[in-house]
TORLUMVEX-807196 format. One record per residue (C-alpha): residue number from 1; residue in one letter; x, y, z. Coordinates in pm, 1 decimal. Layout:
<nodes>
<node nr="NUM" rest="A" c1="X" c2="Y" c3="Z"/>
...
</nodes>
This chain:
<nodes>
<node nr="1" rest="M" c1="2722.9" c2="-3138.9" c3="-3126.6"/>
<node nr="2" rest="S" c1="3067.7" c2="-3047.3" c3="-2879.9"/>
<node nr="3" rest="K" c1="3185.3" c2="-2715.6" c3="-2765.9"/>
<node nr="4" rest="M" c1="3460.6" c2="-2724.7" c3="-3011.7"/>
<node nr="5" rest="L" c1="3265.5" c2="-2830.1" c3="-3334.0"/>
<node nr="6" rest="K" c1="3000.1" c2="-2531.4" c3="-3218.2"/>
<node nr="7" rest="S" c1="3339.3" c2="-2295.1" c3="-3190.5"/>
<node nr="8" rest="I" c1="3469.4" c2="-2443.2" c3="-3516.7"/>
<node nr="9" rest="F" c1="3109.8" c2="-2419.4" c3="-3703.9"/>
<node nr="10" rest="T" c1="3078.5" c2="-2032.9" c3="-3571.0"/>
<node nr="11" rest="K" c1="3386.4" c2="-1956.0" c3="-3710.1"/>
<node nr="12" rest="L" c1="3294.5" c2="-2100.2" c3="-4022.4"/>
<node nr="13" rest="L" c1="2968.6" c2="-1907.3" c3="-4069.9"/>
<node nr="14" rest="L" c1="3168.6" c2="-1586.0" c3="-3966.3"/>
<node nr="15" rest="N" c1="3410.2" c2="-1650.2" c3="-4222.3"/>
<node nr="16" rest="F" c1="3162.8" c2="-1664.2" c3="-4480.8"/>
<node nr="17" rest="G" c1="2958.2" c2="-1355.8" c3="-4346.6"/>
<node nr="18" rest="F" c1="2673.1" c2="-1558.9" c3="-4227.7"/>
<node nr="19" rest="S" c1="2534.8" c2="-1399.6" c3="-3903.9"/>
<node nr="20" rest="T" c1="2512.0" c2="-1666.1" c3="-3596.5"/>
<node nr="21" rest="M" c1="2240.3" c2="-1422.0" c3="-3435.6"/>
<node nr="22" rest="T" c1="1875.2" c2="-1564.8" c3="-3387.8"/>
<node nr="23" rest="E" c1="1623.9" c2="-1340.7" c3="-3518.9"/>
<node nr="24" rest="L" c1="1497.5" c2="-1257.5" c3="-3214.6"/>
<node nr="25" rest="E" c1="1866.5" c2="-1116.1" c3="-3140.2"/>
<node nr="26" rest="S" c1="1898.8" c2="-959.6" c3="-3433.8"/>
<node nr="27" rest="I" c1="1555.1" c2="-775.8" c3="-3371.2"/>
<node nr="28" rest="L" c1="1635.5" c2="-689.0" c3="-3026.8"/>
<node nr="29" rest="E" c1="1993.0" c2="-535.6" c3="-3149.4"/>
<node nr="30" rest="N" c1="1847.9" c2="-315.6" c3="-3390.7"/>
<node nr="31" rest="L" c1="1575.4" c2="-160.3" c3="-3137.5"/>
<node nr="32" rest="K" c1="1873.2" c2="-41.7" c3="-2899.8"/>
<node nr="33" rest="H" c1="2023.5" c2="157.8" c3="-3181.4"/>
<node nr="34" rest="L" c1="1652.2" c2="297.9" c3="-3234.4"/>
<node nr="35" rest="A" c1="1635.6" c2="352.8" c3="-2863.3"/>
<node nr="36" rest="D" c1="1990.3" c2="512.7" c3="-2827.2"/>
<node nr="37" rest="G" c1="1900.0" c2="752.5" c3="-3089.7"/>
<node nr="38" rest="I" c1="1570.7" c2="819.4" c3="-2993.3"/>
<node nr="39" rest="V" c1="1693.3" c2="966.9" c3="-2621.6"/>
<node nr="40" rest="S" c1="1996.5" c2="1114.2" c3="-2758.8"/>
<node nr="41" rest="L" c1="1722.2" c2="1327.0" c3="-2965.3"/>
<node nr="42" rest="F" c1="1523.9" c2="1404.5" c3="-2686.4"/>
<node nr="43" rest="G" c1="1738.5" c2="1428.9" c3="-2394.9"/>
<node nr="44" rest="K" c1="1726.2" c2="1344.2" c3="-2018.2"/>
<node nr="45" rest="N" c1="1304.9" c2="1382.9" c3="-1998.7"/>
<node nr="46" rest="C" c1="1310.1" c2="1093.4" c3="-2251.6"/>
<node nr="47" rest="E" c1="1324.0" c2="653.8" c3="-2188.0"/>
<node nr="48" rest="A" c1="1361.9" c2="395.5" c3="-2421.4"/>
<node nr="49" rest="C" c1="1233.2" c2="43.4" c3="-2312.4"/>
<node nr="50" rest="I" c1="1291.2" c2="-297.3" c3="-2512.1"/>
<node nr="51" rest="H" c1="1110.6" c2="-569.5" c3="-2352.5"/>
<node nr="52" rest="D" c1="1179.7" c2="-941.7" c3="-2446.7"/>
<node nr="53" rest="L" c1="831.8" c2="-1082.3" c3="-2412.1"/>
<node nr="54" rest="T" c1="969.3" c2="-1425.4" c3="-2424.7"/>
<node nr="55" rest="S" c1="1053.4" c2="-1382.3" c3="-2083.8"/>
<node nr="56" rest="L" c1="805.9" c2="-1189.6" c3="-1894.4"/>
<node nr="57" rest="Q" c1="975.1" c2="-1223.4" c3="-1548.9"/>
<node nr="58" rest="N" c1="1235.5" c2="-1031.7" c3="-1652.9"/>
<node nr="59" rest="S" c1="1137.5" c2="-876.6" c3="-1973.5"/>
<node nr="60" rest="L" c1="1357.4" c2="-551.1" c3="-1970.5"/>
<node nr="61" rest="V" c1="1665.1" c2="-630.3" c3="-2178.6"/>
<node nr="62" rest="Y" c1="1730.1" c2="-289.5" c3="-2242.5"/>
<node nr="63" rest="I" c1="1694.3" c2="118.5" c3="-2129.7"/>
<node nr="64" rest="Q" c1="1812.8" c2="374.7" c3="-2221.6"/>
<node nr="65" rest="G" c1="1752.4" c2="698.2" c3="-2009.7"/>
<node nr="66" rest="N" c1="1651.0" c2="712.5" c3="-1634.0"/>
<node nr="67" rest="V" c1="1270.8" c2="853.3" c3="-1637.1"/>
<node nr="68" rest="T" c1="1128.6" c2="509.7" c3="-1428.3"/>
<node nr="69" rest="H" c1="1459.2" c2="437.6" c3="-1246.2"/>
<node nr="70" rest="R" c1="1435.1" c2="67.2" c3="-1353.4"/>
<node nr="71" rest="K" c1="1689.4" c2="-167.3" c3="-1444.3"/>
<node nr="72" rest="Q" c1="1821.8" c2="-417.6" c3="-1717.2"/>
<node nr="73" rest="G" c1="1601.6" c2="-731.8" c3="-1554.6"/>
<node nr="74" rest="A" c1="1301.8" c2="-608.3" c3="-1495.0"/>
<node nr="75" rest="P" c1="971.6" c2="-750.4" c3="-1528.2"/>
<node nr="76" rest="A" c1="711.7" c2="-645.0" c3="-1765.6"/>
<node nr="77" rest="T" c1="442.7" c2="-382.6" c3="-1669.9"/>
<node nr="78" rest="D" c1="97.9" c2="-439.4" c3="-1561.9"/>
<node nr="79" rest="L" c1="-4.3" c2="-293.0" c3="-1926.4"/>
<node nr="80" rest="L" c1="215.8" c2="-510.6" c3="-2115.6"/>
<node nr="81" rest="I" c1="78.4" c2="-835.6" c3="-1947.8"/>
<node nr="82" rest="K" c1="-275.0" c2="-706.2" c3="-1984.9"/>
<node nr="83" rest="L" c1="-266.1" c2="-596.9" c3="-2376.6"/>
<node nr="84" rest="L" c1="-111.6" c2="-965.7" c3="-2409.6"/>
<node nr="85" rest="K" c1="-375.0" c2="-1106.6" c3="-2199.2"/>
<node nr="86" rest="Q" c1="-631.5" c2="-946.8" c3="-2350.8"/>
<node nr="87" rest="H" c1="-579.1" c2="-943.7" c3="-2701.6"/>
<node nr="88" rest="G" c1="-332.5" c2="-1271.1" c3="-2713.3"/>
<node nr="89" rest="K" c1="-143.3" c2="-1286.9" c3="-3038.6"/>
<node nr="90" rest="T" c1="-295.2" c2="-959.3" c3="-3158.6"/>
<node nr="91" rest="P" c1="-198.0" c2="-718.1" c3="-2882.3"/>
<node nr="92" rest="L" c1="-286.5" c2="-336.4" c3="-3021.9"/>
<node nr="93" rest="N" c1="-4.1" c2="-90.2" c3="-2980.2"/>
<node nr="94" rest="M" c1="-91.9" c2="229.4" c3="-2753.4"/>
<node nr="95" rest="H" c1="32.2" c2="561.1" c3="-2828.9"/>
<node nr="96" rest="N" c1="13.0" c2="904.4" c3="-2656.0"/>
<node nr="97" rest="Y" c1="-129.7" c2="809.3" c3="-2318.5"/>
<node nr="98" rest="K" c1="-72.7" c2="914.5" c3="-1949.8"/>
<node nr="99" rest="T" c1="130.2" c2="727.4" c3="-1699.9"/>
<node nr="100" rest="T" c1="225.7" c2="836.1" c3="-1363.9"/>
<node nr="101" rest="T" c1="536.7" c2="729.0" c3="-1159.4"/>
<node nr="102" rest="G" c1="527.7" c2="615.0" c3="-852.5"/>
<node nr="103" rest="D" c1="648.5" c2="962.3" c3="-709.6"/>
<node nr="104" rest="G" c1="381.0" c2="1107.4" c3="-879.6"/>
<node nr="105" rest="R" c1="539.1" c2="1293.2" c3="-1206.5"/>
<node nr="106" rest="S" c1="347.0" c2="1268.2" c3="-1511.5"/>
<node nr="107" rest="L" c1="412.3" c2="1098.0" c3="-1850.3"/>
<node nr="108" rest="K" c1="359.9" c2="1063.0" c3="-2189.8"/>
<node nr="109" rest="S" c1="399.2" c2="717.3" c3="-2336.4"/>
<node nr="110" rest="A" c1="406.8" c2="471.0" c3="-2632.1"/>
<node nr="111" rest="T" c1="402.9" c2="111.0" c3="-2625.2"/>
<node nr="112" rest="T" c1="475.9" c2="-74.4" c3="-2993.7"/>
<node nr="113" rest="F" c1="455.4" c2="-456.6" c3="-2999.5"/>
<node nr="114" rest="I" c1="700.3" c2="-544.9" c3="-3244.5"/>
<node nr="115" rest="R" c1="693.3" c2="-926.2" c3="-3481.3"/>
<node nr="116" rest="D" c1="904.2" c2="-1177.5" c3="-3595.5"/>
<node nr="117" rest="S" c1="918.4" c2="-1253.6" c3="-3988.6"/>
<node nr="118" rest="T" c1="626.7" c2="-1531.9" c3="-3884.6"/>
<node nr="119" rest="G" c1="406.1" c2="-1246.0" c3="-3745.8"/>
<node nr="120" rest="T" c1="434.3" c2="-1340.3" c3="-3362.7"/>
<node nr="121" rest="V" c1="495.7" c2="-1074.3" c3="-3133.0"/>
<node nr="122" rest="V" c1="831.8" c2="-1138.5" c3="-2950.3"/>
<node nr="123" rest="A" c1="890.4" c2="-793.0" c3="-2821.5"/>
<node nr="124" rest="A" c1="772.1" c2="-432.9" c3="-2708.4"/>
<node nr="125" rest="F" c1="946.8" c2="-106.0" c3="-2763.1"/>
<node nr="126" rest="C" c1="830.2" c2="164.5" c3="-2505.7"/>
<node nr="127" rest="I" c1="906.8" c2="531.0" c3="-2501.2"/>
<node nr="128" rest="N" c1="829.1" c2="718.8" c3="-2178.1"/>
<node nr="129" rest="F" c1="839.7" c2="1084.5" c3="-2162.2"/>
<node nr="130" rest="D" c1="865.5" c2="1300.0" c3="-1853.4"/>
<node nr="131" rest="T" c1="604.0" c2="1605.5" c3="-1885.4"/>
<node nr="132" rest="T" c1="631.3" c2="1742.0" c3="-1567.4"/>
<node nr="133" rest="D" c1="907.6" c2="2027.6" c3="-1603.2"/>
<node nr="134" rest="F" c1="685.2" c2="2082.5" c3="-1919.0"/>
<node nr="135" rest="Y" c1="358.1" c2="2155.4" c3="-1696.6"/>
<node nr="136" rest="N" c1="516.5" c2="2349.9" c3="-1480.2"/>
<node nr="137" rest="A" c1="675.6" c2="2592.9" c3="-1746.9"/>
<node nr="138" rest="S" c1="339.2" c2="2623.2" c3="-1926.3"/>
<node nr="139" rest="Q" c1="180.9" c2="2687.2" c3="-1597.9"/>
<node nr="140" rest="A" c1="488.7" c2="2988.1" c3="-1539.0"/>
<node nr="141" rest="L" c1="368.5" c2="3143.6" c3="-1863.3"/>
<node nr="142" rest="M" c1="-17.9" c2="3093.0" c3="-1839.8"/>
<node nr="143" rest="P" c1="-83.4" c2="3471.7" c3="-1677.8"/>
<node nr="144" rest="F" c1="110.3" c2="3611.9" c3="-1999.9"/>
<node nr="145" rest="I" c1="-90.1" c2="3415.0" c3="-2278.2"/>
<node nr="146" rest="D" c1="-420.7" c2="3370.6" c3="-2127.2"/>
<node nr="147" rest="Q" c1="-675.3" c2="3637.6" c3="-2281.7"/>
<node nr="148" rest="L" c1="-925.8" c2="3517.1" c3="-2092.1"/>
<node nr="149" rest="E" c1="-1086.3" c2="3680.7" c3="-1789.4"/>
<node nr="150" rest="I" c1="-1194.5" c2="3417.0" c3="-1510.2"/>
<node nr="151" rest="S" c1="-1412.0" c2="3574.1" c3="-1335.6"/>
<node nr="152" rest="A" c1="-1412.7" c2="3478.4" c3="-943.6"/>
<node nr="153" rest="G" c1="-1654.3" c2="3140.6" c3="-879.9"/>
<node nr="154" rest="Q" c1="-1677.2" c2="3071.6" c3="-1273.8"/>
<node nr="155" rest="N" c1="-1714.8" c2="2698.4" c3="-1262.3"/>
<node nr="156" rest="T" c1="-1614.0" c2="2455.0" c3="-1466.3"/>
<node nr="157" rest="E" c1="-1769.0" c2="2050.8" c3="-1524.2"/>
<node nr="158" rest="T" c1="-1658.6" c2="1713.5" c3="-1638.8"/>
<node nr="159" rest="F" c1="-1851.7" c2="1459.4" c3="-1728.6"/>
<node nr="160" rest="A" c1="-1657.4" c2="1136.2" c3="-1567.4"/>
<node nr="161" rest="H" c1="-1740.9" c2="791.1" c3="-1610.8"/>
<node nr="162" rest="S" c1="-1651.5" c2="674.2" c3="-1281.6"/>
<node nr="163" rest="P" c1="-1546.0" c2="866.7" c3="-946.7"/>
<node nr="164" rest="G" c1="-1144.5" c2="832.8" c3="-1026.3"/>
<node nr="165" rest="E" c1="-1250.2" c2="1037.9" c3="-1304.1"/>
<node nr="166" rest="T" c1="-1437.8" c2="1301.8" c3="-1130.1"/>
<node nr="167" rest="V" c1="-1128.3" c2="1316.2" c3="-865.8"/>
<node nr="168" rest="E" c1="-868.4" c2="1350.2" c3="-1085.4"/>
<node nr="169" rest="A" c1="-1069.1" c2="1591.4" c3="-1257.7"/>
<node nr="170" rest="M" c1="-1068.2" c2="1794.7" c3="-924.8"/>
<node nr="171" rest="F" c1="-718.0" c2="1741.0" c3="-819.5"/>
<node nr="172" rest="M" c1="-616.1" c2="1896.0" c3="-1180.6"/>
<node nr="173" rest="Q" c1="-839.1" c2="2196.3" c3="-1100.6"/>
<node nr="174" rest="G" c1="-659.4" c2="2250.6" c3="-763.8"/>
<node nr="175" rest="V" c1="-304.5" c2="2199.9" c3="-913.2"/>
<node nr="176" rest="K" c1="-353.5" c2="2469.1" c3="-1167.0"/>
<node nr="177" rest="E" c1="-514.3" c2="2699.7" c3="-891.3"/>
<node nr="178" rest="V" c1="-137.0" c2="2628.9" c3="-708.0"/>
<node nr="179" rest="G" c1="78.2" c2="2660.2" c3="-1037.4"/>
<node nr="180" rest="K" c1="271.7" c2="2348.0" c3="-1002.0"/>
<node nr="181" rest="H" c1="313.9" c2="2022.6" c3="-1074.3"/>
<node nr="182" rest="P" c1="295.6" c2="1798.1" c3="-737.5"/>
<node nr="183" rest="T" c1="600.5" c2="1690.2" c3="-757.7"/>
<node nr="184" rest="T" c1="772.5" c2="2036.6" c3="-757.5"/>
<node nr="185" rest="M" c1="545.4" c2="2164.7" c3="-487.3"/>
<node nr="186" rest="S" c1="665.4" c2="2291.7" c3="-138.7"/>
<node nr="187" rest="V" c1="501.2" c2="2168.5" c3="161.6"/>
<node nr="188" rest="E" c1="332.4" c2="2499.2" c3="201.2"/>
<node nr="189" rest="E" c1="210.5" c2="2447.7" c3="-143.3"/>
<node nr="190" rest="K" c1="79.6" c2="2083.5" c3="-116.3"/>
<node nr="191" rest="T" c1="-86.1" c2="2190.8" c3="186.2"/>
<node nr="192" rest="T" c1="-283.9" c2="2445.0" c3="-3.9"/>
<node nr="193" rest="L" c1="-350.9" c2="2213.1" c3="-286.3"/>
<node nr="194" rest="I" c1="-513.2" c2="1981.5" c3="13.0"/>
<node nr="195" rest="A" c1="-725.9" c2="2264.9" c3="121.7"/>
<node nr="196" rest="L" c1="-856.5" c2="2327.9" c3="-214.3"/>
<node nr="197" rest="L" c1="-971.4" c2="1994.8" c3="-260.9"/>
<node nr="198" rest="E" c1="-1136.9" c2="1915.5" c3="67.6"/>
<node nr="199" rest="E" c1="-1277.4" c2="2256.1" c3="47.0"/>
<node nr="200" rest="N" c1="-1410.3" c2="2152.4" c3="-326.1"/>
<node nr="201" rest="G" c1="-1555.0" c2="1843.5" c3="-133.3"/>
<node nr="202" rest="T" c1="-1307.9" c2="1586.2" c3="-323.3"/>
<node nr="203" rest="F" c1="-1296.7" c2="1371.2" c3="-28.9"/>
<node nr="204" rest="Q" c1="-1677.9" c2="1354.2" c3="17.4"/>
<node nr="205" rest="L" c1="-1595.0" c2="1075.0" c3="-290.2"/>
<node nr="206" rest="K" c1="-1514.7" c2="740.7" c3="-180.9"/>
<node nr="207" rest="G" c1="-1172.8" c2="627.7" c3="-232.7"/>
<node nr="208" rest="A" c1="-1042.3" c2="985.2" c3="-305.6"/>
<node nr="209" rest="V" c1="-773.0" c2="981.8" c3="-31.2"/>
<node nr="210" rest="E" c1="-627.0" c2="693.0" c3="-253.7"/>
<node nr="211" rest="E" c1="-670.0" c2="869.0" c3="-559.5"/>
<node nr="212" rest="V" c1="-522.8" c2="1197.5" c3="-444.9"/>
<node nr="213" rest="S" c1="-200.4" c2="1001.4" c3="-249.0"/>
<node nr="214" rest="H" c1="-112.5" c2="851.9" c3="-591.1"/>
<node nr="215" rest="L" c1="-153.5" c2="1140.5" c3="-828.7"/>
<node nr="216" rest="M" c1="80.5" c2="1322.1" c3="-597.4"/>
<node nr="217" rest="G" c1="296.2" c2="1046.2" c3="-549.7"/>
<node nr="218" rest="V" c1="298.2" c2="993.1" c3="-165.9"/>
<node nr="219" rest="T" c1="130.5" c2="773.0" c3="45.1"/>
<node nr="220" rest="K" c1="-231.7" c2="810.1" c3="172.0"/>
<node nr="221" rest="F" c1="-130.1" c2="840.9" c3="527.4"/>
<node nr="222" rest="T" c1="96.1" c2="1172.3" c3="413.9"/>
<node nr="223" rest="V" c1="-240.6" c2="1299.4" c3="271.2"/>
<node nr="224" rest="Y" c1="-458.2" c2="1225.4" c3="583.6"/>
<node nr="225" rest="N" c1="-184.1" c2="1474.6" c3="760.9"/>
<node nr="226" rest="Y" c1="-225.8" c2="1726.3" c3="548.6"/>
<node nr="227" rest="L" c1="-608.9" c2="1695.1" c3="620.3"/>
<node nr="228" rest="K" c1="-550.2" c2="1649.5" c3="982.9"/>
<node nr="229" rest="R" c1="-253.6" c2="2020.7" c3="976.8"/>
<node nr="230" rest="I" c1="-591.7" c2="2195.2" c3="771.7"/>
<node nr="231" rest="K" c1="-816.9" c2="2091.1" c3="1016.7"/>
<node nr="232" rest="N" c1="-605.6" c2="2200.4" c3="1301.6"/>
<node nr="233" rest="S" c1="-559.8" c2="2543.0" c3="1157.9"/>
<node nr="234" rest="D" c1="-931.6" c2="2657.4" c3="1129.3"/>
</nodes>
């Protein structure tokens, strides 16, 4: 069909009230309105993303909000690809799981897979919510609402399934002691955090430096520099 005939055919369809959008285009368009509404409701800490799963290389077709600093045309995330690979045509939705940005901010996320009329997964609707500010606020309020008296040296124990879980648990204990999320800590506070981790033996675990650097949103060389500074000050 020539371009002229296509144009005439399209106009006729529109005149008779028919839509020329494909089903996928219609799904994506409706999801855009949903994304706009969610981000408008929850504000600057919220981001809603729409992925066209028929094109993983540049699947991000719409993003509202700026939590992860991505742009339209970005590829599918590693999690999306993994879920599609592991579960094929029946990937499982994931809601209320924790993710960490490249600069160390903590997010609560949700991923919902969208199917067309044939049941085929064609899109993913994702929400990312930055909880960093709320964590700092909760830590600031803790002295006023915590009714438990914590005796000096009181121990907590985490029953981890991997070294990474143990490192994360010890890291979060240190963060709680400092009283701020790592991304908002000053250099002195970050030094204090690393000193606490060193004192508690965190870095005796293999891969601890890499895990801590990821959780802080810095390079492993930065963590080594903090450790060197602490050692030189002793």
